[in-house]
RODO-2510 file (C-alpha; in nm, 4 decimals, decimal comma):
residues 537
     n   res          X          Y          Z
     1     m     1,8220     2,0895    -2,0191
     2     d     1,9658     2,3607    -1,7923
     3     i     2,0518     2,2507    -1,4402
     4     a     1,9982     2,4839    -1,1441
     5     v     2,1595     2,2603    -0,8808
     6     s     2,3835     1,9623    -0,9464
     7     v     2,4746     1,7233    -0,6656
     8     k     2,7458     1,4696    -0,7545
     9     d     2,8253     1,1693    -0,5344
    10     i     2,7666     1,3571    -0,2075
    11     t     2,8615     1,1786     0,1148
    12     k     2,8354     1,3280     0,4621
    13     k     2,9916     1,1353     0,7474
    14     y     2,9679     1,2161     1,1175
    15     s     3,1733     1,0655     1,3994
    16     l     2,9592     0,9494     1,6914
    17     y     3,1236     0,9167     2,0343
    18     k     2,9821     0,7525     2,3453
    19     d     3,1037     1,0366     2,5716
    20     p     3,1914     1,4052     2,5122
    21     w     3,5617     1,3403     2,5820
    22     g     3,5783     1,0843     2,3050
    23     p     3,7623     1,3013     2,0464
    24     i     4,0366     1,3908     2,2981
    25     k     4,0716     1,0307     2,4139
    26     e     4,0954     0,9187     2,0519
    27     v     4,3853     1,1552     1,9856
    28     a     4,5623     1,0560     2,3075
    29     t     4,5223     0,6792     2,2680
    30     r     4,5423     0,6734     1,8868
    31     k     4,2553     0,4267     1,8932
    32     k     3,9292     0,4589     1,7061
    33     l     3,6679     0,5401     1,9699
    34     h     3,3913     0,6619     1,7418
    35     k     3,1283     0,5080     1,5176
    36     d     3,0920     0,6368     1,1626
    37     f     2,7430     0,7574     1,0780
    38     f     2,6637     0,8378     0,7149
    39     a     2,3874     1,0975     0,6952
    40     l     2,4286     1,0834     0,3145
    41     l     2,6020     0,8171     0,1094
    42     g     2,6872     0,8732    -0,2560
    43     v     2,3829     1,0833    -0,3506
    44     t     2,3747     1,2178    -0,7077
    45     l     2,0901     1,4447    -0,8247
    46     d     2,0311     1,7111    -1,0887
    47     f     1,7639     1,9747    -1,0258
    48     p     1,6486     2,1265    -1,3604
    49     k     1,5901     2,4996    -1,3872
    50     g     1,2292     2,6115    -1,3730
    51     e     1,0920     2,2911    -1,2173
    52     s     0,9515     2,2048    -0,8760
    53     i     1,1353     1,9045    -0,7369
    54     g     1,0313     1,7252    -0,4201
    55     i     1,2581     1,5423    -0,1778
    56     l     1,0791     1,2743     0,0227
    57     g     1,1981     1,0802     0,3246
    58     k     1,0979     1,0090     0,6791
    59     n     1,2591     1,1925     0,9708
    60     g     1,6309     1,1193     0,9949
    61     s     1,6636     1,0092     0,6335
    62     g     1,9141     1,2812     0,5355
    63     k     1,6849     1,5352     0,3678
    64     s     1,7842     1,8336     0,5816
    65     t     2,1526     1,7398     0,5601
    66     l     2,1279     1,7544     0,1807
    67     l     1,9669     2,0994     0,1993
    68     k     2,2390     2,2315     0,4281
    69     i     2,5040     2,1097     0,1843
    70     i     2,3265     2,2678    -0,1152
    71     t     2,2932     2,6029     0,0651
    72     g     2,6512     2,5942     0,1950
    73     i     2,5568     2,5752     0,5622
    74     t     2,7681     2,2615     0,5949
    75     e     3,0372     2,0989     0,3823
    76     p     3,0134     1,7447     0,2436
    77     t     3,2675     1,4832     0,3449
    78     s     3,3113     1,4083    -0,0256
    79     g     3,1413     1,4979    -0,3508
    80     k     3,0621     1,8193    -0,5318
    81     v     2,7726     2,0679    -0,5435
    82     d     2,7224     2,3198    -0,8260
    83     v     2,4579     2,5937    -0,7819
    84     q     2,3605     2,8229    -1,0702
    85     g     2,1802     3,1318    -0,9385
    86     s     2,0835     3,2979    -0,6113
    87     i     1,9379     3,0647    -0,3510
    88     v     1,7120     3,1098    -0,0473
    89     f     1,6590     2,8448     0,2183
    90     l     1,3008     2,8971     0,3352
    91     d     1,3338     2,7895     0,6950
    92     v     1,0803     3,0041     0,8772
    93     s     1,2565     2,9875     1,2141
    94     s     1,6213     3,0544     1,1208
    95     g     1,7657     3,4055     1,1172
    96     i     1,5023     3,5444     1,3550
    97     d     1,6209     3,7197     1,6740
    98     s     1,3575     3,7123     1,9494
    99     e     1,4930     4,0284     2,1139
   100     l     1,4521     4,2391     1,8009
   101     s     1,1248     4,3686     1,6612
   102     g     0,9686     4,2145     1,3537
   103     y     1,0675     4,5259     1,1573
   104     d     1,4358     4,4987     1,2563
   105     n     1,4353     4,1258     1,1858
   106     i     1,3362     4,1938     0,8251
   107     f     1,6613     4,3851     0,7702
   108     m     1,8735     4,1385     0,9696
   109     k     1,7457     3,8310     0,7834
   110     g     1,7718     4,0167     0,4534
   111     t     2,1387     4,0826     0,5267
   112     l     2,1882     3,7107     0,6014
   113     l     2,0325     3,6342     0,2620
   114     g     2,2833     3,8643     0,0885
   115     y     2,0724     4,1793     0,0386
   116     t     2,1688     4,5372     0,1266
   117     k     1,9623     4,7647     0,3498
   118     q     1,8602     4,9632     0,0418
   119     d     1,7406     4,6396    -0,1251
   120     m     1,5276     4,5547     0,1768
   121     l     1,3765     4,9047     0,1938
   122     t     1,2237     4,8440    -0,1503
   123     k     1,0717     4,5158    -0,0297
   124     i     0,9678     4,5947     0,3263
   125     d     0,6102     4,7098     0,2519
   126     d     0,5379     4,3904     0,0589
   127     i     0,6884     4,1792     0,3381
   128     i     0,4826     4,3462     0,6117
   129     e     0,1630     4,3205     0,4087
   130     f     0,2246     3,9545     0,3291
   131     s     0,3020     3,8686     0,6934
   132     e    -0,0370     4,0042     0,8129
   133     l     0,1332     4,1225     1,1342
   134     g     0,0054     4,4821     1,1077
   135     e     0,0872     4,6901     1,4164
   136     f     0,2695     4,3944     1,5747
   137     i     0,5576     4,4415     1,3288
   138     g     0,7112     4,6891     1,5747
   139     q     0,6871     4,4562     1,8739
   140     p     0,9732     4,2289     1,9933
   141     v     0,9480     3,8853     1,8327
   142     k     0,9683     3,7248     2,1791
   143     n     0,6110     3,8485     2,2297
   144     y     0,4912     3,6732     1,9089
   145     s     0,3061     3,3479     1,9029
   146     s     0,4740     3,0617     1,7150
   147     g     0,2354     3,1187     1,4249
   148     m     0,3172     3,4907     1,4045
   149     k     0,6900     3,4148     1,4113
   150     a     0,6494     3,1602     1,1306
   151     k     0,4492     3,4108     0,9242
   152     l     0,7286     3,6676     0,9573
   153     g     0,9980     3,4203     0,8528
   154     f     0,7967     3,2985     0,5527
   155     a     0,7076     3,6519     0,4403
   156     i     1,0738     3,7589     0,4407
   157     s     1,1958     3,4493     0,2543
   158     v     0,9417     3,4536    -0,0295
   159     n     0,9650     3,8257    -0,0976
   160     v     1,3378     3,8466    -0,1743
   161     d     1,3026     3,7054    -0,5301
   162     p     1,5642     3,4266    -0,5432
   163     d     1,6424     3,2119    -0,8485
   164     i     1,6223     2,8962    -0,6387
   165     l     1,3908     2,8538    -0,3411
   166     i     1,4375     2,5665    -0,0993
   167     v     1,1335     2,4894     0,1164
   168     d     1,1864     2,2681     0,4208
   169     e     0,8487     2,1553     0,5634
   170     a     0,7381     2,5206     0,5681
   171     l     0,3973     2,5248     0,3996
   172     a     0,2000     2,4436     0,7160
   173     v     0,2339     2,8032     0,8369
   174     g    -0,0325     2,9942     1,0296
   175     d    -0,4045     2,9506     0,9789
   176     a    -0,5845     2,7998     0,6798
   177     s    -0,6191     3,1298     0,4921
   178     f    -0,2491     3,2091     0,5332
   179     q    -0,1544     2,8575     0,4175
   180     k    -0,3638     2,9161     0,1064
   181     k    -0,1785     3,2436     0,0454
   182     c     0,1543     3,0659     0,0923
   183     m     0,0615     2,8052    -0,1684
   184     a    -0,0503     3,0797    -0,4070
   185     k     0,2883     3,2485    -0,3639
   186     m     0,4662     2,9189    -0,4296
   187     n     0,2601     2,8654    -0,7442
   188     d     0,3478     3,2194    -0,8527
   189     f     0,7154     3,1246    -0,8194
   190     k     0,6482     2,8248    -1,0449
   191     l     0,4835     3,0440    -1,3088
   192     q     0,7850     3,2763    -1,3015
   193     g     1,0092     2,9793    -1,3874
   194     k     1,1838     2,9683    -1,0516
   195     t     1,3441     2,6473    -0,9358
   196     i     1,1794     2,5139    -0,6195
   197     i     1,3185     2,2322    -0,4079
   198     f     1,0428     2,1206    -0,1724
   199     v     1,1390     1,8889     0,1133
   200     s     0,8718     1,6936     0,2997
   201     h     0,7678     1,3569     0,4397
   202     d     0,4140     1,4142     0,3023
   203     n     0,3949     1,2344    -0,0314
   204     h     0,0517     1,3866    -0,1112
   205     a     0,1921     1,7407    -0,0903
   206     i     0,4864     1,6422    -0,3107
   207     e     0,2624     1,4697    -0,5679
   208     s     0,0290     1,7701    -0,5978
   209     f     0,2961     2,0435    -0,6110
   210     c     0,6027     1,8906    -0,7777
   211     s     0,6776     1,7531    -1,1243
   212     k     0,9677     1,5358    -1,0086
   213     a     1,0659     1,3850    -0,6767
   214     a     1,3580     1,2088    -0,5117
   215     w     1,3226     0,9653    -0,2230
   216     i     1,6071     0,9441     0,0288
   217     h     1,6126     0,6614     0,2829
   218     q     1,8826     0,6209     0,5487
   219     g     2,1124     0,8540     0,3565
   220     e     2,0784     0,6780     0,0198
   221     l     1,8856     0,7771    -0,2904
   222     i     1,6147     0,5168    -0,3481
   223     t     1,4666     0,6603    -0,6695
   224     y     1,4265     0,9858    -0,8632
   225     g     1,1651     1,0563    -1,1279
   226     d     0,7984     1,1397    -1,1811
   227     a     0,6566     1,2842    -0,8572
   228     k     0,3394     1,0746    -0,8641
   229     f     0,5330     0,7498    -0,9160
   230     v     0,7903     0,8279    -0,6466
   231     g     0,5175     0,9512    -0,4107
   232     s     0,3181     0,6336    -0,4665
   233     m     0,6214     0,4139    -0,3877
   234     y     0,6988     0,6162    -0,0748
   235     g     0,3352     0,5975     0,0384
   236     e     0,3345     0,2176    -0,0039
   237     f     0,6470     0,1963     0,2120
   238     m     0,5304     0,4347     0,4848
   239     s     0,1922     0,2609     0,5113
   240     g     0,3667    -0,0711     0,5732
   241     r     0,2138    -0,2318     0,2644
   242     k     0,5570    -0,2874     0,1062
   243     p     0,8997    -0,3382     0,2671
   244     i     1,1983    -0,1482     0,1309
   245     e     1,3298    -0,4682    -0,0340
   246     s     1,0157    -0,4919    -0,2466
   247     i     1,0355    -0,1239    -0,3397
   248     l     1,3992    -0,1593    -0,4495
   249     a     1,3107    -0,4636    -0,6591
   250     e     1,0115    -0,2900    -0,8148
   251     i     1,2028     0,0185    -0,9301
   252     q     1,4918    -0,1951    -1,0539
   253     y     1,2869    -0,3358    -1,3414
   254     e     1,0606    -0,2191    -1,6209
   255     h     0,7441    -0,4233    -1,5783
   256     a     0,3880    -0,4103    -1,7046
   257     i     0,0820    -0,6209    -1,7771
   258     n    -0,0212    -0,5642    -2,1382
   259     q    -0,3127    -0,8041    -2,1873
   260     v    -0,5591    -0,9914    -1,9638
   261     a    -0,7769    -1,2588    -2,1238
   262     y    -1,0060    -1,5013    -1,9442
   263     a    -1,2759    -1,7537    -2,0277
   264     t    -1,5205    -1,9911    -1,8610
   265     k    -1,5507    -2,3368    -2,0138
   266     e    -1,6771    -2,6756    -1,9155
   267     n    -1,3604    -2,7457    -1,7154
   268     g    -1,3841    -2,4119    -1,5333
   269     f    -1,2235    -2,0674    -1,5292
   270     s    -0,8991    -2,0002    -1,7191
   271     l    -0,6819    -1,6892    -1,7264
   272     q    -0,3937    -1,5743    -1,9480
   273     i    -0,1763    -1,2708    -1,8749
   274     t     0,0889    -1,1278    -2,1073
   275     g     0,3349    -0,8520    -2,0281
   276     i     0,6963    -0,7396    -2,0076
   277     l     0,9646    -0,7670    -1,7416
   278     r     1,3062    -0,6178    -1,8199
   279     n     1,6047    -0,4872    -1,6274
   280     q     1,7522    -0,1399    -1,6705
   281     q     1,9517    -0,2630    -1,9709
   282     r     1,6162    -0,3639    -2,1277
   283     k     1,7033    -0,7337    -2,1154
   284     n     1,4293    -0,9838    -2,0349
   285     v     1,4656    -1,1333    -1,6878
   286     h     1,1299    -1,3090    -1,6536
   287     e     1,2896    -1,6527    -1,6201
   288     r     1,3813    -1,5558    -1,2618
   289     f     1,0251    -1,4653    -1,1662
   290     q     0,6841    -1,6135    -1,1062
   291     l     0,3495    -1,4396    -1,1367
   292     a     0,1532    -1,4753    -0,8140
   293     i    -0,2201    -1,4329    -0,7512
   294     r    -0,3192    -1,3731    -0,3889
   295     d    -0,6535    -1,4060    -0,2138
   296     d    -0,6572    -1,0740    -0,0275
   297     r    -0,8745    -1,2101     0,2538
   298     t    -0,6905    -1,5296     0,3421
   299     g    -0,3462    -1,4670     0,1947
   300     e    -0,3647    -1,7914    -0,0042
   301     t    -0,1340    -1,7582    -0,3049
   302     i    -0,0821    -1,9513    -0,6281
   303     m     0,2142    -1,8987    -0,8629
   304     e     0,3160    -1,9875    -1,2173
   305     n     0,6469    -1,9420    -1,4017
   306     l     0,6672    -1,6738    -1,6702
   307     s     0,7320    -1,8142    -2,0171
   308     s     0,8712    -1,6308    -2,3211
   309     a     0,6322    -1,4705    -2,5675
   310     n     0,7408    -1,2133    -2,8309
   311     q     0,9991    -1,0259    -2,6252
   312     g     0,7772    -1,0456    -2,3192
   313     f     0,6145    -1,3115    -2,1057
   314     t     0,2917    -1,5036    -2,0882
   315     v     0,1462    -1,7009    -1,8002
   316     d    -0,1623    -1,9229    -1,7760
   317     f    -0,3772    -2,0160    -1,4766
   318     s    -0,6705    -2,2555    -1,4745
   319     e    -0,9308    -2,3699    -1,2270
   320     k    -0,8498    -2,7277    -1,3214
   321     e    -0,4932    -2,6830    -1,1952
   322     f    -0,5951    -2,4833    -0,8870
   323     p    -0,9360    -2,6172    -0,7771
   324     l    -1,1398    -2,4033    -0,5373
   325     f    -0,8889    -2,1162    -0,5487
   326     f    -1,0897    -1,8931    -0,7850
   327     k    -1,3825    -1,8629    -0,5457
   328     p    -1,5806    -1,5515    -0,4454
   329     g    -1,3437    -1,2905    -0,3069
   330     k    -1,0877    -1,0291    -0,4105
   331     f    -0,7494    -1,1076    -0,5619
   332     s    -0,4294    -0,9113    -0,6349
   333     f    -0,1383    -0,9813    -0,8709
   334     w     0,2326    -0,9819    -0,7802
   335     l     0,5719    -1,0616    -0,9242
   336     h     0,7649    -1,3049    -0,7060
   337     e     1,1414    -1,3547    -0,7144
   338     e     1,3324    -1,6089    -0,5103
   339     l     1,6822    -1,4887    -0,4237
   340     a     1,9829    -1,6584    -0,2728
   341     e     1,9853    -1,7630     0,0922
   342     e     1,6145    -1,8512     0,0760
   343     k     1,5142    -1,4849     0,0490
   344     e     1,2055    -1,3800    -0,1426
   345     v     1,1015    -1,0481    -0,2948
   346     e     0,7532    -0,9555    -0,4140
   347     f     0,6164    -0,6442    -0,5784
   348     s     0,2967    -0,5541    -0,7560
   349     i     0,3216    -0,5454    -1,1345
   350     w     0,2243    -0,2225    -1,3117
   351     a    -0,1040    -0,2508    -1,5038
   352     g    -0,1897     0,1103    -1,5859
   353     n    -0,2378     0,0395    -1,9601
   354     a    -0,3523    -0,3218    -1,9413
   355     a    -0,6097    -0,4273    -2,2018
   356     i    -0,8751    -0,6518    -2,0438
   357     s    -1,0698    -0,8762    -2,2830
   358     e    -1,4280    -0,9442    -2,1740
   359     p    -1,5437    -1,2833    -2,3082
   360     p    -1,9028    -1,3531    -2,4151
   361     s    -2,1170    -1,5716    -2,1915
   362     s    -2,0259    -1,9359    -2,2501
   363     g    -2,3059    -2,1112    -2,0642
   364     y    -2,0514    -2,2392    -1,8112
   365     d    -2,0355    -1,9230    -1,6011
   366     r    -2,0112    -2,0329    -1,2390
   367     f    -1,9355    -1,6850    -1,1006
   368     r    -1,9101    -1,3230    -1,2098
   369     y    -1,5525    -1,2125    -1,2784
   370     h    -1,4594    -0,8421    -1,2620
   371     f    -1,1075    -0,7261    -1,3570
   372     n    -1,0143    -0,3655    -1,2894
   373     v    -0,7049    -0,1507    -1,2342
   374     q    -0,6694     0,0528    -0,9138
   375     q    -0,3616     0,2665    -0,8450
   376     n    -0,2029     0,1003    -1,1500
   377     n    -0,2446    -0,2474    -0,9961
   378     l    -0,4562    -0,5275    -1,1441
   379     q    -0,7339    -0,6621    -0,9236
   380     l    -0,9896    -0,9387    -0,9678
   381     a    -1,3237    -0,9615    -0,7883
   382     i    -1,5230    -1,2859    -0,8057
   383     e    -1,8884    -1,2883    -0,7018
   384     n    -2,1661    -1,5439    -0,6809
   385     i    -2,4203    -1,4968    -0,9611
   386     e    -2,7043    -1,5424    -0,7121
   387     k    -2,7365    -1,5331    -0,3350
   388     v    -2,7548    -1,8407    -0,1161
   389     e    -2,9659    -1,8104     0,1972
   390     q    -2,8081    -2,0397     0,4539
   391     q    -2,7871    -2,1130     0,8245
   392     v    -2,6383    -2,3811     1,0491
   393     n    -2,9197    -2,4784     1,2822
   394     r    -2,7373    -2,7273     1,5016
   395     i    -2,3839    -2,8579     1,5692
   396     w    -2,2915    -3,1494     1,7940
   397     i    -2,0013    -3,3931     1,8375
   398     e    -2,0529    -3,7579     1,9168
   399     d    -1,7950    -4,0408     1,9111
   400     e    -1,5405    -3,8072     1,7431
   401     l    -1,7868    -3,7281     1,4635
   402     l    -1,8710    -3,3619     1,4064
   403     h    -2,2344    -3,3288     1,2923
   404     i    -2,3586    -3,0157     1,1158
   405     d    -2,7288    -2,9655     1,0376
   406     g    -2,8488    -2,6617     0,8434
   407     i    -3,0475    -2,5194     0,5538
   408     a    -2,9422    -2,3576     0,2245
   409     f    -3,1520    -2,2382    -0,0691
   410     v    -3,1681    -1,9782    -0,3459
   411     r    -3,4856    -1,7715    -0,3585
   412     g    -3,6809    -1,8489    -0,6736
   413     y    -3,5010    -2,1760    -0,7450
   414     e    -3,7493    -2,4578    -0,6808
   415     t    -3,6215    -2,7817    -0,5279
   416     k    -3,9067    -3,0295    -0,5476
   417     s    -3,6782    -3,3329    -0,5289
   418     p    -3,3252    -3,4038    -0,3985
   419     d    -3,2118    -3,4392    -0,7612
   420     d    -3,2679    -3,0682    -0,8210
   421     l    -2,9529    -2,9683    -0,6335
   422     a    -2,6243    -3,0878    -0,4892
   423     m    -2,4054    -2,9545    -0,2089
   424     k    -2,0445    -2,9993    -0,1056
   425     f    -1,8844    -2,9069     0,2251
   426     y    -1,5187    -2,7982     0,2487
   427     l    -1,2774    -2,7399     0,5354
   428     t    -0,9614    -2,5428     0,4519
   429     e    -0,6607    -2,5463     0,6865
   430     l    -0,5674    -2,1781     0,7244
   431     n    -0,1891    -2,2193     0,7440
   432     t    -0,1320    -2,4669     0,4623
   433     f    -0,4578    -2,4073     0,2672
   434     k    -0,4987    -2,7837     0,2425
   435     r    -0,8626    -2,8620     0,1641
   436     h    -1,0850    -3,1447     0,2789
   437     a    -1,4124    -3,2202     0,0976
   438     f    -1,7019    -3,3964     0,2736
   439     p    -2,0209    -3,5437     0,1295
   440     v    -2,3473    -3,3658     0,2075
   441     t    -2,6805    -3,5364     0,2624
   442     i    -2,9772    -3,3378     0,1312
   443     s    -3,3205    -3,3959     0,2803
   444     e    -3,6649    -3,2414     0,2913
   445     t    -3,7690    -2,9656     0,5282
   446     e    -4,0943    -2,7784     0,5786
   447     e    -3,9285    -2,4879     0,7568
   448     i    -3,8817    -2,2716     0,4495
   449     t    -4,2192    -2,3089     0,2772
   450     e    -4,4012    -2,2343     0,6014
   451     n    -4,2210    -1,9034     0,6487
   452     p    -4,3717    -1,6323     0,4200
   453     a    -4,0758    -1,4009     0,4857
   454     y    -3,8527    -1,6480     0,3011
   455     n    -4,1173    -1,7530     0,0507
   456     p    -4,3111    -1,4441    -0,0679
   457     q    -4,3753    -1,5900    -0,4132
   458     g    -4,4914    -1,9295    -0,2925
   459     k    -4,1881    -2,1046    -0,4420
   460     v    -4,1107    -2,4582    -0,3315
   461     y    -3,7902    -2,5102    -0,1308
   462     n    -3,8775    -2,8522     0,0092
   463     f    -3,5289    -2,9930    -0,0300
   464     s    -3,2990    -2,7432     0,1365
   465     r    -3,1813    -2,9182     0,4501
   466     f    -2,8213    -3,0402     0,4549
   467     q    -2,6335    -3,2661     0,6958
   468     v    -2,2583    -3,3235     0,7180
   469     a    -2,0655    -3,5713     0,9318
   470     i    -1,6897    -3,5118     0,9737
   471     d    -1,4519    -3,7607     1,1326
   472     l    -1,2311    -3,5380     1,3472
   473     r    -0,9620    -3,8054     1,3597
   474     q    -0,8930    -3,7490     0,9898
   475     l    -0,8101    -3,3797     1,0365
   476     e    -0,4624    -3,2561     1,1174
   477     i    -0,3923    -3,0179     1,4030
   478     g    -0,4777    -2,6638     1,2942
   479     s    -0,7460    -2,4034     1,2277
   480     f    -1,0048    -2,4546     0,9538
   481     e    -1,2600    -2,2333     0,7810
   482     s    -1,5667    -2,3810     0,6142
   483     h    -1,7306    -2,3339     0,2739
   484     l    -2,0572    -2,4694     0,1380
   485     s    -2,0979    -2,5206    -0,2365
   486     y    -2,4572    -2,5026    -0,3656
   487     i    -2,5001    -2,6555    -0,7119
   488     m    -2,8132    -2,6157    -0,9244
   489     e    -2,8722    -2,9387    -1,1150
   490     k    -3,1292    -2,7791    -1,3492
   491     e    -3,1606    -2,4424    -1,5213
   492     p    -2,9909    -2,2002    -1,4728
   493     q    -2,7317    -2,4510    -1,3370
   494     h    -2,5363    -2,1972    -1,1350
   495     q    -2,2822    -2,3033    -0,8750
   496     l    -2,2445    -2,0858    -0,5668
   497     l    -1,9820    -2,0953    -0,2948
   498     n    -2,0096    -1,9294     0,0460
   499     l    -1,8461    -1,9236     0,3828
   500     v    -2,0749    -2,1203     0,6147
   501     w    -2,3013    -1,8903     0,8170
   502     a    -2,3551    -1,9952     1,1775
   503     s    -2,5288    -1,7453     1,4056
   504     k    -2,7337    -1,9729     1,6376
   505     a    -2,4723    -1,9914     1,9121
   506     s    -2,7144    -2,1502     2,1586
   507     e    -2,7419    -2,4558     1,9305
   508     y    -2,3670    -2,5183     1,9129
   509     p    -2,1262    -2,6772     2,1670
   510     a    -2,0422    -2,4250     2,4367
   511     e    -1,7315    -2,6131     2,5533
   512     p    -1,4473    -2,7727     2,3541
   513     y    -1,4836    -3,1414     2,2722
   514     s    -1,2120    -3,3462     2,4393
   515     a    -1,0719    -3,6684     2,2909
   516     s    -0,7743    -3,8697     2,4089
   517     a    -0,5163    -3,6882     2,1912
   518     y    -0,6819    -3,3594     2,0941
   519     t    -0,9519    -3,1038     2,1660
   520     a    -1,1942    -2,9622     1,9068
   521     h    -1,3169    -2,6035     1,9347
   522     i    -1,6207    -2,4720     1,7471
   523     q    -1,5755    -2,0996     1,6724
   524     t    -1,8569    -1,8735     1,5482
   525     a    -1,7691    -1,5367     1,7029
   526     n    -1,7712    -1,3678     1,3598
   527     k    -2,0889    -1,5622     1,2583
   528     y    -1,8894    -1,7798     1,0186
   529     l    -1,8165    -2,1394     1,1132
   530     r    -1,4578    -2,2228     1,2008
   531     l    -1,3052    -2,5285     1,3613
   532     e    -0,9826    -2,5526     1,5569
   533     k    -0,8179    -2,8810     1,6460
   534     r    -0,5525    -2,8624     1,9188
   535     a    -0,3154    -3,1300     2,0359
   536     k    -0,3234    -3,2201     2,4023
   537     l     0,0016    -3,1678     2,5883
***
């Protein structure tokens, strides 16, 4: 592979002084009065001939410093740069004199780029036509708008036919039609086999235009490779979804989910995941990691150690081991590593080629389970098979007992006796995810059968009323969310689990309940029932 530009171990150090007399004072006192700032630190990159390579990084990361070193505008503190071919730095604002006309600037900037006046005479018609400046080409540039000035600079740079073109955030030039023409010109350069180095903080532009990309952060090279992969990592970081520590851990290893297999049996849902996790020397390192599954809504997370399996790993989860975790919701999958000094690193495991085995119906299907891969990450969605209609009609507290009275039913499922169904009520502490289960009393109600809107088919929902009594003294201080489990005791024997719906605010306590050592707050602002228990000071 031929290399157009080779950058070897480049470091650029600046001395930062607190006052402008700092350098003189430093010489006079022979004391160090400056702070070393490394704009680049040990960066090594090879830019292949004929490819479009992107350089990503937020403002101040060192991108422009690297370009100036490649083009010879500035010298590195240490390291070496080797450039094979003529090079143009497409910076639309540099080399333009506001006092000169656009026409004269074409010759002046051409001279700065190493071309003779005769060379520029052969190109000038193409430059003027491309710039779309028309009769304004003879006017002083100081009379141009910023867009016109940018058009002139771009037109000169892309019409001098370099071997290597460096583009520094220059594609957002002029109006939409001119931007389209700029991109067409850039694509024409690609077809001619030119080497293009495209610098931006827009990962989408890099992913769409470049084959490879490098990401520089605080002067250091984070990663270099496929543009879509690097762009995806950079986008995750810039969006705040992943810290830099997680990114560094993720690109340090080769990792993938190969197989996902799940089943529903009498003892509940079970899941097995197999995959690989290796370091850059292709040695297995899974003994240092756990596979984590996270409830994306609550943040609740369960983890299991990775065990060896045919040069890879396997990990098993079961509902029996983690009761009430695999409930309706959305879940993501992560690799979790615990480091020294109580530090932790997490990153999502690649699942772009994962094979997902769909099991046949077992007769014990409590919920619907949907595995899919989005942006190369494995996701699980769990849904109730049917819909529970529910409502909390009344809430009151008496003698430190929290009473909840409501209705719950499934349309079409007849409940002629209390033996036709069962219900369970759960409170989950939101910080620790500790769960409390409470018995539910089921009784008869005429409210449903008398309402044709809820009973269009004349089905019988006589037994749909539920009552719960919770001893507040048994709960720890904290915030709790509530779930109601609805269990069909006859065919089709589905079990459904929902957050408890509570929208009748007028029927709930308006003020906190006050006991000797705590206060209890009923919260239904989002229509779902929550409870908060606070200690009295």
